C-alpha positions as YAML, in Angstrom:
chain: A
units: angstrom
residues:
- id: 1
  name: MET
  ca: [-65.20, 50.62, 53.15]
- id: 2
  name: SER
  ca: [-61.46, 51.30, 54.10]
- id: 3
  name: ASN
  ca: [-58.81, 52.50, 52.03]
- id: 4
  name: ASP
  ca: [-56.70, 52.60, 55.43]
- id: 5
  name: PHE
  ca: [-54.49, 49.64, 53.82]
- id: 6
  name: LEU
  ca: [-53.72, 51.02, 50.24]
- id: 7
  name: SER
  ca: [-52.52, 54.72, 51.40]
- id: 8
  name: MET
  ca: [-49.44, 54.08, 49.61]
- id: 9
  name: CYS
  ca: [-51.34, 53.64, 46.12]
- id: 10
  name: THR
  ca: [-54.29, 55.66, 46.19]
- id: 11
  name: ASP
  ca: [-53.67, 56.08, 42.06]
- id: 12
  name: LEU
  ca: [-55.03, 52.44, 41.71]
- id: 13
  name: LYS
  ca: [-58.33, 52.83, 42.91]
- id: 14
  name: CYS
  ca: [-58.46, 49.90, 44.69]
- id: 15
  name: SER
  ca: [-61.09, 49.49, 47.48]
- id: 16
  name: VAL
  ca: [-60.97, 47.51, 50.52]
- id: 17
  name: THR
  ca: [-63.98, 46.25, 52.47]
- id: 18
  name: PHE
  ca: [-64.61, 43.95, 55.33]
- id: 19
  name: ASN
  ca: [-68.52, 43.51, 54.10]
- id: 20
  name: ARG
  ca: [-69.49, 39.43, 53.66]
- id: 21
  name: HIS
  ca: [-72.47, 40.47, 51.29]
- id: 22
  name: LEU
  ca: [-70.13, 42.00, 48.86]
- id: 23
  name: LEU
  ca: [-67.75, 38.62, 48.16]
- id: 24
  name: PRO
  ca: [-69.39, 37.85, 45.04]
- id: 25
  name: LYS
  ca: [-68.72, 41.11, 43.46]
- id: 26
  name: ALA
  ca: [-65.13, 41.55, 44.76]
- id: 27
  name: ALA
  ca: [-61.93, 40.95, 42.25]
- id: 28
  name: ALA
  ca: [-60.32, 38.99, 45.00]
- id: 29
  name: VAL
  ca: [-61.27, 37.63, 48.70]
- id: 30
  name: LEU
  ca: [-58.61, 38.11, 50.83]
- id: 31
  name: GLN
  ca: [-58.63, 35.42, 53.99]
- id: 32
  name: TYR
  ca: [-56.79, 35.75, 57.17]
- id: 33
  name: ASP
  ca: [-57.20, 33.37, 59.52]
- id: 34
  name: ARG
  ca: [-54.17, 31.54, 61.50]
- id: 35
  name: THR
  ca: [-56.77, 29.03, 62.98]
- id: 36
  name: LEU
  ca: [-57.93, 28.13, 59.34]
- id: 37
  name: ARG
  ca: [-62.04, 27.02, 60.23]
- id: 38
  name: PRO
  ca: [-62.56, 25.33, 56.57]
- id: 39
  name: LYS
  ca: [-66.38, 25.76, 57.51]
- id: 40
  name: ASP
  ca: [-66.05, 29.54, 57.48]
- id: 41
  name: LEU
  ca: [-64.09, 30.08, 54.68]
- id: 42
  name: PRO
  ca: [-66.09, 31.44, 51.32]
- id: 43
  name: PRO
  ca: [-67.25, 28.68, 48.60]
- id: 44
  name: ARG
  ca: [-65.44, 26.43, 46.66]
- id: 45
  name: THR
  ca: [-66.83, 27.39, 43.64]
- id: 46
  name: ARG
  ca: [-65.76, 30.97, 43.19]
- id: 47
  name: ARG
  ca: [-66.10, 33.07, 40.03]
- id: 48
  name: PRO
  ca: [-63.19, 31.89, 37.52]
- id: 49
  name: ASP
  ca: [-62.13, 35.63, 36.93]
- id: 50
  name: GLN
  ca: [-61.90, 35.85, 40.97]
- id: 51
  name: HIS
  ca: [-58.78, 35.43, 43.07]
- id: 52
  name: TYR
  ca: [-59.23, 33.73, 46.50]
- id: 53
  name: VAL
  ca: [-55.86, 35.06, 48.20]
- id: 54
  name: PHE
  ca: [-54.30, 33.14, 51.07]
- id: 55
  name: PHE
  ca: [-52.64, 35.58, 53.55]
- id: 56
  name: LEU
  ca: [-51.13, 34.93, 56.96]
- id: 57
  name: MET
  ca: [-48.39, 36.83, 58.60]
- id: 58
  name: GLU
  ca: [-47.67, 34.03, 61.36]
- id: 59
  name: SER
  ca: [-45.02, 31.19, 61.13]
- id: 60
  name: PRO
  ca: [-46.18, 27.46, 60.38]
- id: 61
  name: HIS
  ca: [-45.39, 26.67, 64.06]
- id: 62
  name: HIS
  ca: [-48.42, 28.78, 65.20]
- id: 63
  name: ILE
  ca: [-51.32, 27.52, 62.63]
- id: 64
  name: SER
  ca: [-53.71, 24.85, 62.79]
- id: 65
  name: GLN
  ca: [-51.78, 22.43, 60.61]
- id: 66
  name: VAL
  ca: [-55.08, 19.73, 60.96]
- id: 67
  name: ALA
  ca: [-57.39, 22.63, 59.58]
- id: 68
  name: PHE
  ca: [-54.64, 23.12, 56.55]
- id: 69
  name: ARG
  ca: [-54.89, 19.48, 55.59]
- id: 70
  name: LEU
  ca: [-58.51, 19.43, 55.23]
- id: 71
  name: LEU
  ca: [-58.11, 22.20, 52.55]
- id: 72
  name: ALA
  ca: [-58.35, 20.80, 49.38]
- id: 73
  name: ARG
  ca: [-56.13, 21.87, 46.77]
- id: 74
  name: ASN
  ca: [-56.53, 24.65, 44.37]
- id: 75
  name: TYR
  ca: [-58.88, 26.37, 46.73]
- id: 76
  name: TYR
  ca: [-56.46, 29.47, 46.52]
- id: 77
  name: THR
  ca: [-55.40, 31.53, 43.42]
- id: 78
  name: LEU
  ca: [-52.55, 33.73, 45.07]
- id: 79
  name: THR
  ca: [-50.30, 33.86, 48.27]
- id: 80
  name: MET
  ca: [-49.81, 36.58, 50.61]
- id: 81
  name: SER
  ca: [-47.10, 36.28, 53.46]
- id: 82
  name: TYR
  ca: [-43.85, 37.27, 54.79]
- id: 83
  name: ARG
  ca: [-42.26, 34.41, 52.66]
- id: 84
  name: ARG
  ca: [-40.19, 36.03, 50.10]
- id: 85
  name: ASP
  ca: [-41.37, 33.04, 47.72]
- id: 86
  name: SER
  ca: [-45.02, 34.17, 48.06]
- id: 87
  name: ASP
  ca: [-46.65, 35.48, 45.33]
- id: 88
  name: ILE
  ca: [-47.79, 38.68, 47.12]
- id: 89
  name: TYR
  ca: [-44.73, 39.60, 49.15]
- id: 90
  name: THR
  ca: [-45.77, 41.11, 52.63]
- id: 91
  name: PRO
  ca: [-43.47, 41.96, 55.12]
- id: 92
  name: PHE
  ca: [-43.52, 43.04, 58.55]
- id: 93
  name: GLY
  ca: [-41.01, 46.27, 57.48]
- id: 94
  name: PHE
  ca: [-38.38, 46.28, 55.07]
- id: 95
  name: LEU
  ca: [-35.13, 49.10, 54.45]
- id: 96
  name: GLN
  ca: [-35.03, 50.96, 51.21]
- id: 97
  name: PRO
  ca: [-32.19, 52.91, 49.87]
- id: 98
  name: ARG
  ca: [-31.86, 56.75, 50.99]
- id: 99
  name: LYS
  ca: [-32.62, 58.76, 47.40]
- id: 100
  name: LYS
  ca: [-30.01, 60.86, 48.75]
- id: 101
  name: ARG
  ca: [-26.91, 59.35, 50.78]
- id: 102
  name: ARG
  ca: [-26.02, 61.07, 53.93]
- id: 103
  name: ASN
  ca: [-23.12, 61.61, 55.91]
- id: 104
  name: THR
  ca: [-23.46, 61.67, 59.40]
- id: 105
  name: PRO
  ca: [-20.79, 62.99, 61.18]
- id: 106
  name: HIS
  ca: [-19.37, 60.22, 64.11]
- id: 107
  name: GLN
  ca: [-20.49, 62.79, 66.91]
- id: 108
  name: ILE
  ca: [-24.08, 62.62, 66.19]
- id: 109
  name: TRP
  ca: [-24.07, 59.00, 66.54]
- id: 110
  name: LYS
  ca: [-21.84, 58.98, 69.54]
- id: 111
  name: SER
  ca: [-24.16, 61.55, 71.32]
- id: 112
  name: ILE
  ca: [-27.16, 59.03, 70.47]
- id: 113
  name: ALA
  ca: [-25.02, 56.00, 72.16]
- id: 114
  name: LEU
  ca: [-23.96, 57.81, 74.96]
- id: 115
  name: SER
  ca: [-27.40, 59.59, 75.82]
- id: 116
  name: LYS
  ca: [-28.81, 55.78, 76.52]
- id: 117
  name: PRO
  ca: [-27.88, 54.92, 80.19]
- id: 118
  name: LYS
  ca: [-28.89, 50.88, 79.54]
- id: 119
  name: GLY
  ca: [-27.09, 47.75, 77.43]
- id: 120
  name: ALA
  ca: [-29.92, 45.23, 76.31]
- id: 121
  name: VAL
  ca: [-33.68, 44.76, 76.43]
- id: 122
  name: TRP
  ca: [-36.14, 42.24, 75.86]
- id: 123
  name: MET
  ca: [-39.97, 42.50, 75.62]
- id: 124
  name: GLY
  ca: [-41.86, 39.14, 75.81]
- id: 125
  name: SER
  ca: [-45.12, 37.86, 76.21]
- id: 126
  name: PHE
  ca: [-44.81, 34.20, 75.12]
- id: 127
  name: CYS
  ca: [-42.76, 32.57, 77.37]
- id: 128
  name: SER
  ca: [-42.65, 29.29, 75.97]
- id: 129
  name: SER
  ca: [-41.63, 29.15, 72.34]
- id: 130
  name: PRO
  ca: [-41.50, 26.79, 69.78]
- id: 131
  name: GLY
  ca: [-37.85, 28.09, 68.84]
- id: 132
  name: LYS
  ca: [-36.83, 28.00, 72.72]
- id: 133
  name: ARG
  ca: [-35.93, 31.41, 72.84]
- id: 134
  name: GLU
  ca: [-36.63, 31.26, 76.47]
- id: 135
  name: VAL
  ca: [-33.35, 28.89, 77.22]
- id: 136
  name: TYR
  ca: [-31.10, 30.65, 75.47]
- id: 137
  name: ILE
  ca: [-32.33, 34.39, 77.31]
- id: 138
  name: SER
  ca: [-32.13, 32.29, 80.43]
- id: 139
  name: LYS
  ca: [-28.14, 31.71, 80.03]
- id: 140
  name: LEU
  ca: [-27.32, 34.90, 78.28]
- id: 141
  name: LYS
  ca: [-29.22, 36.72, 81.75]
- id: 142
  name: GLN
  ca: [-26.27, 34.59, 83.45]
- id: 143
  name: TYR
  ca: [-23.49, 36.62, 81.67]
- id: 144
  name: MET
  ca: [-24.91, 39.98, 81.46]
- id: 145
  name: GLU
  ca: [-27.45, 42.88, 82.80]
- id: 146
  name: LEU
  ca: [-30.66, 41.94, 80.36]
- id: 147
  name: ASP
  ca: [-34.30, 43.91, 81.24]
- id: 148
  name: VAL
  ca: [-37.27, 41.67, 80.30]
- id: 149
  name: TYR
  ca: [-40.68, 43.56, 80.00]
- id: 150
  name: GLY
  ca: [-43.62, 41.81, 79.77]
- id: 151
  name: ARG
  ca: [-45.41, 38.32, 80.91]
- id: 152
  name: CYS
  ca: [-41.77, 37.12, 80.71]
- id: 153
  name: GLY
  ca: [-40.17, 39.19, 83.23]
- id: 154
  name: ASN
  ca: [-40.66, 41.55, 86.32]
- id: 155
  name: LEU
  ca: [-40.66, 45.08, 84.37]
- id: 156
  name: LYS
  ca: [-43.59, 46.60, 83.16]
- id: 157
  name: CYS
  ca: [-44.11, 48.77, 79.90]
- id: 158
  name: LYS
  ca: [-47.83, 49.72, 78.72]
- id: 159
  name: LYS
  ca: [-48.19, 50.20, 75.48]
- id: 160
  name: GLU
  ca: [-50.85, 52.41, 73.63]
- id: 161
  name: ALA
  ca: [-50.85, 52.01, 70.36]
- id: 162
  name: THR
  ca: [-51.15, 48.49, 69.16]
- id: 163
  name: ALA
  ca: [-49.13, 49.33, 66.10]
- id: 164
  name: TYR
  ca: [-45.46, 50.71, 66.20]
- id: 165
  name: MET
  ca: [-45.82, 54.38, 67.04]
- id: 166
  name: LYS
  ca: [-42.85, 56.48, 67.84]
- id: 167
  name: HIS
  ca: [-45.08, 58.57, 70.14]
- id: 168
  name: ASP
  ca: [-46.16, 55.55, 72.10]
- id: 169
  name: PRO
  ca: [-44.55, 55.80, 75.70]
- id: 170
  name: CYS
  ca: [-43.14, 52.01, 75.49]
- id: 171
  name: GLU
  ca: [-41.41, 52.79, 72.36]
- id: 172
  name: GLN
  ca: [-39.74, 55.78, 73.63]
- id: 173
  name: MET
  ca: [-38.41, 54.50, 76.63]
- id: 174
  name: LEU
  ca: [-37.07, 51.89, 74.48]
- id: 175
  name: ARG
  ca: [-35.14, 54.62, 72.34]
- id: 176
  name: LYS
  ca: [-34.03, 56.66, 75.09]
- id: 177
  name: ASN
  ca: [-32.69, 53.68, 77.68]
- id: 178
  name: TYR
  ca: [-31.22, 51.03, 75.81]
- id: 179
  name: LYS
  ca: [-28.52, 50.02, 73.07]
- id: 180
  name: PHE
  ca: [-29.60, 46.51, 72.28]
- id: 181
  name: TYR
  ca: [-32.82, 44.57, 71.61]
- id: 182
  name: ILE
  ca: [-32.92, 40.92, 71.67]
- id: 183
  name: ALA
  ca: [-35.09, 40.40, 68.86]
- id: 184
  name: PHE
  ca: [-35.41, 36.51, 69.02]
- id: 185
  name: GLU
  ca: [-38.61, 35.37, 67.34]
- id: 186
  name: ASN
  ca: [-40.52, 32.83, 68.47]
- id: 187
  name: SER
  ca: [-39.80, 30.76, 65.77]
- id: 188
  name: VAL
  ca: [-36.88, 30.13, 63.91]
- id: 189
  name: CYS
  ca: [-38.09, 29.52, 60.38]
- id: 190
  name: LYS
  ca: [-37.49, 30.87, 56.99]
- id: 191
  name: ASP
  ca: [-38.05, 35.16, 56.00]
- id: 192
  name: TYR
  ca: [-39.56, 34.97, 59.76]
- id: 193
  name: ILE
  ca: [-38.46, 38.14, 60.89]
- id: 194
  name: THR
  ca: [-41.52, 40.25, 62.44]
- id: 195
  name: GLU
  ca: [-42.03, 44.18, 63.31]
- id: 196
  name: LYS
  ca: [-39.53, 44.01, 66.55]
- id: 197
  name: VAL
  ca: [-36.69, 44.06, 64.31]
- id: 198
  name: PHE
  ca: [-37.87, 46.92, 62.17]
- id: 199
  name: ASN
  ca: [-39.19, 48.58, 64.59]
- id: 200
  name: ARG
  ca: [-36.17, 48.59, 66.61]
- id: 201
  name: LEU
  ca: [-33.81, 49.49, 63.63]
- id: 202
  name: ASP
  ca: [-36.15, 52.70, 63.39]
- id: 203
  name: SER
  ca: [-35.46, 53.54, 67.29]
- id: 204
  name: TYR
  ca: [-31.46, 53.69, 67.43]
- id: 205
  name: LEU
  ca: [-31.56, 50.05, 68.85]
- id: 206
  name: VAL
  ca: [-29.31, 46.96, 67.35]
- id: 207
  name: PRO
  ca: [-31.20, 44.00, 66.96]
- id: 208
  name: VAL
  ca: [-30.09, 40.91, 68.48]
- id: 209
  name: VAL
  ca: [-31.35, 38.30, 66.21]
- id: 210
  name: PHE
  ca: [-31.16, 34.24, 66.31]
- id: 211
  name: LYS
  ca: [-30.23, 33.55, 63.12]
- id: 212
  name: ARG
  ca: [-27.89, 35.10, 60.51]
- id: 213
  name: SER
  ca: [-29.46, 33.56, 57.77]
- id: 214
  name: VAL
  ca: [-32.44, 34.29, 58.38]
- id: 215
  name: ALA
  ca: [-32.15, 38.07, 58.96]
- id: 216
  name: GLU
  ca: [-29.12, 38.65, 56.16]
- id: 217
  name: PRO
  ca: [-31.42, 38.58, 53.45]
- id: 218
  name: LEU
  ca: [-33.59, 41.36, 54.76]
- id: 219
  name: LEU
  ca: [-31.22, 43.54, 56.65]
- id: 220
  name: PRO
  ca: [-28.36, 45.42, 55.69]
- id: 221
  name: GLU
  ca: [-24.70, 44.23, 56.49]
- id: 222
  name: GLY
  ca: [-23.86, 45.39, 59.73]
- id: 223
  name: SER
  ca: [-27.14, 46.61, 61.10]
- id: 224
  name: PHE
  ca: [-27.78, 43.95, 63.08]
- id: 225
  name: ILE
  ca: [-25.94, 41.32, 65.56]
- id: 226
  name: ALA
  ca: [-26.45, 37.03, 65.05]
- id: 227
  name: ALA
  ca: [-26.48, 34.89, 68.22]
- id: 228
  name: ASP
  ca: [-25.57, 32.29, 66.09]
- id: 229
  name: ASP
  ca: [-21.91, 33.98, 65.25]
- id: 230
  name: PHE
  ca: [-21.18, 33.29, 68.63]
- id: 231
  name: LYS
  ca: [-20.07, 29.87, 70.27]
- id: 232
  name: GLY
  ca: [-22.83, 30.22, 72.92]
- id: 233
  name: PRO
  ca: [-24.29, 32.63, 75.12]
- id: 234
  name: LYS
  ca: [-21.46, 33.76, 76.90]
- id: 235
  name: GLU
  ca: [-19.87, 34.70, 74.12]
- id: 236
  name: LEU
  ca: [-22.46, 36.59, 72.95]
- id: 237
  name: ALA
  ca: [-22.64, 38.48, 76.20]
- id: 238
  name: ASP
  ca: [-19.23, 39.24, 76.21]
- id: 239
  name: TYR
  ca: [-19.24, 40.67, 73.01]
- id: 240
  name: LEU
  ca: [-22.43, 42.83, 73.93]
- id: 241
  name: ASN
  ca: [-20.82, 43.62, 76.96]
- id: 242
  name: TYR
  ca: [-18.02, 45.16, 75.15]
- id: 243
  name: LEU
  ca: [-20.14, 46.86, 72.75]
- id: 244
  name: ASN
  ca: [-21.74, 48.66, 75.53]
- id: 245
  name: GLN
  ca: [-18.38, 50.14, 76.89]
- id: 246
  name: ASN
  ca: [-16.90, 50.95, 73.46]
- id: 247
  name: VAL
  ca: [-19.00, 53.85, 71.60]
- id: 248
  name: THR
  ca: [-16.46, 53.70, 68.72]
- id: 249
  name: ALA
  ca: [-17.27, 49.97, 68.23]
- id: 250
  name: TYR
  ca: [-21.22, 50.08, 69.00]
- id: 251
  name: THR
  ca: [-21.87, 53.22, 66.60]
- id: 252
  name: LYS
  ca: [-20.84, 51.40, 63.79]
- id: 253
  name: TYR
  ca: [-24.10, 49.11, 64.11]
- id: 254
  name: TYR
  ca: [-25.23, 52.91, 63.23]
- id: 255
  name: GLU
  ca: [-23.84, 53.44, 59.57]
- id: 256
  name: TRP
  ca: [-26.07, 51.51, 57.76]
- id: 257
  name: LYS
  ca: [-28.21, 54.21, 57.95]
- id: 258
  name: ASP
  ca: [-26.71, 57.06, 56.02]
- id: 259
  name: HIS
  ca: [-27.46, 54.23, 53.35]
- id: 260
  name: PHE
  ca: [-30.76, 53.08, 54.16]
- id: 261
  name: GLU
  ca: [-33.94, 54.45, 55.79]
- id: 262
  name: VAL
  ca: [-36.74, 51.63, 57.87]
- id: 263
  name: VAL
  ca: [-39.98, 51.46, 56.62]
- id: 264
  name: PRO
  ca: [-41.45, 50.03, 60.18]
- id: 265
  name: PHE
  ca: [-45.07, 48.14, 60.78]
- id: 266
  name: PRO
  ca: [-47.11, 48.29, 59.08]
- id: 267
  name: GLY
  ca: [-45.51, 49.80, 56.14]
- id: 268
  name: GLY
  ca: [-44.95, 46.43, 54.56]
- id: 269
  name: LEU
  ca: [-48.89, 45.21, 55.06]
- id: 270
  name: HIS
  ca: [-49.68, 48.71, 52.89]
- id: 271
  name: MET
  ca: [-46.87, 47.54, 50.08]
- id: 272
  name: GLY
  ca: [-48.22, 44.28, 50.12]
- id: 273
  name: MET
  ca: [-51.64, 45.36, 49.49]
- id: 274
  name: CYS
  ca: [-50.73, 47.72, 46.53]
- id: 275
  name: GLN
  ca: [-49.08, 45.05, 45.10]
- id: 276
  name: LEU
  ca: [-52.12, 43.10, 45.59]
- id: 277
  name: CYS
  ca: [-54.28, 45.74, 44.53]
- id: 278
  name: ALA
  ca: [-51.80, 46.04, 40.98]
- id: 279
  name: ARG
  ca: [-51.69, 42.17, 40.70]
- id: 280
  name: ILE
  ca: [-55.86, 42.50, 40.35]
- id: 281
  name: ARG
  ca: [-56.08, 45.29, 37.71]
- id: 282
  name: ALA
  ca: [-53.58, 43.35, 35.75]
- id: 283
  name: ASP
  ca: [-55.72, 40.30, 35.82]
- id: 284
  name: ARG
  ca: [-58.90, 42.16, 35.35]
- id: 285
  name: ASP
  ca: [-59.44, 41.35, 31.84]
- id: 286
  name: VAL
  ca: [-58.31, 37.62, 32.48]
- id: 287
  name: LYS
  ca: [-61.22, 35.46, 31.84]
- id: 288
  name: ALA
  ca: [-60.27, 32.15, 33.64]
- id: 289
  name: ILE
  ca: [-57.94, 32.50, 36.63]
- id: 290
  name: TYR
  ca: [-55.68, 29.42, 38.01]
- id: 291
  name: PRO
  ca: [-53.92, 28.60, 41.01]
- id: 292
  name: SER
  ca: [-50.29, 29.85, 41.25]
- id: 293
  name: GLU
  ca: [-47.70, 27.24, 42.29]
- id: 294
  name: SER
  ca: [-47.41, 28.16, 45.67]
- id: 295
  name: ALA
  ca: [-50.99, 28.36, 46.38]
- id: 296
  name: ALA
  ca: [-52.11, 25.28, 44.78]
- id: 297
  name: ASP
  ca: [-51.09, 23.16, 47.67]
- id: 298
  name: ILE
  ca: [-50.91, 25.46, 50.93]
- id: 299
  name: HIS
  ca: [-49.98, 22.97, 52.98]
- id: 300
  name: LYS
  ca: [-47.01, 21.42, 51.23]
- id: 301
  name: TRP
  ca: [-45.85, 24.94, 50.38]
- id: 302
  name: TYR
  ca: [-46.39, 27.04, 53.94]
- id: 303
  name: ILE
  ca: [-45.76, 23.97, 56.39]
- id: 304
  name: GLY
  ca: [-43.43, 21.77, 53.97]
- id: 305
  name: ARG
  ca: [-41.44, 24.58, 52.78]
- id: 306
  name: GLY
  ca: [-41.35, 26.77, 55.77]
- id: 307
  name: GLU
  ca: [-38.14, 25.60, 56.98]
- id: 308
  name: CYS
  ca: [-38.64, 25.68, 60.71]
- id: 309
  name: ILE
  ca: [-35.85, 24.72, 63.31]
- id: 310
  name: PRO
  ca: [-37.60, 23.19, 66.83]
- id: 311
  name: ASP
  ca: [-35.47, 23.82, 69.66]
- id: 312
  name: TYR
  ca: [-33.32, 26.20, 68.10]
- id: 313
  name: GLY
  ca: [-32.54, 28.11, 71.26]
- id: 314
  name: ILE
  ca: [-31.94, 25.11, 72.97]
- id: 315
  name: LEU
  ca: [-29.12, 23.79, 70.45]
- id: 316
  name: LEU
  ca: [-27.57, 26.92, 69.87]
- id: 317
  name: SER
  ca: [-26.94, 27.69, 73.52]
- id: 318
  name: ARG
  ca: [-24.76, 24.86, 74.23]
- id: 319
  name: GLU
  ca: [-21.24, 26.50, 74.60]
- id: 320
  name: ASN
  ca: [-19.74, 23.83, 72.74]
- id: 321
  name: LYS
  ca: [-21.11, 24.77, 69.82]
- id: 322
  name: SER
  ca: [-18.45, 25.24, 66.41]
- id: 323
  name: SER
  ca: [-18.38, 28.69, 65.50]
...
């Protein structure tokens, strides 16, 4: 048994197990597999009072669409993902209002900013993305200094933790040295904001996201910079260079911290598991469970309504893009 997933709701008295022998007894069967091997799924004939939960945190660009088409309708009963229209909303991270508003003196923000000797950084391991972020970043580098770590650059930073941990040497290096983090996702899809954004917000880096309309429902105003607010890479680079030299303007991107606190990864996952536990307990007297609207046809909901924009980096990197 593993109850680490339920650390936020120990009072709900749920248990998590990876033991498949307990499938017939489970109140819910959570299935995570971005390749989705239909032959490896639990039997079609579930108990009438049992939930089958579709759980996935990958964008529609990174799943097997062929396998999804093979899924029979009404196989799942609930959806659980980063999408806000999931039955069980499970973000990569989230922000919550502070119980008591802070009033941080500007001098503190200023001292943090002045302690960072460098401007922007990107860590990339997937260098050929559906959203073509690498195209935009390549042009951005023509107009500003941008350090690139990982497979997509020539700088190395060895992480010691698979999940975000503040004590990880790589995270500490980013926090200490950089003002901005290029937080372009590999795919530009509805609600797809991954842990890199929340983790960097928690480390006093200002994230630069691809598309404002994706980030805006999830992040406070004034906490991020959106590339699509600018005419192209040069205009964005000019703005980042300006902020890098103007500490008063830059630290305005810290002011939201007086009102909100970040719950980084895996906090969103734990929140989702607690919501699932609460749902299961609410349904414990239900004799027959039926698929939700989103779960009834997973292919239509997850892929058809994923609202992804392919090659977005190419479109956005055109300097004549209207504001």
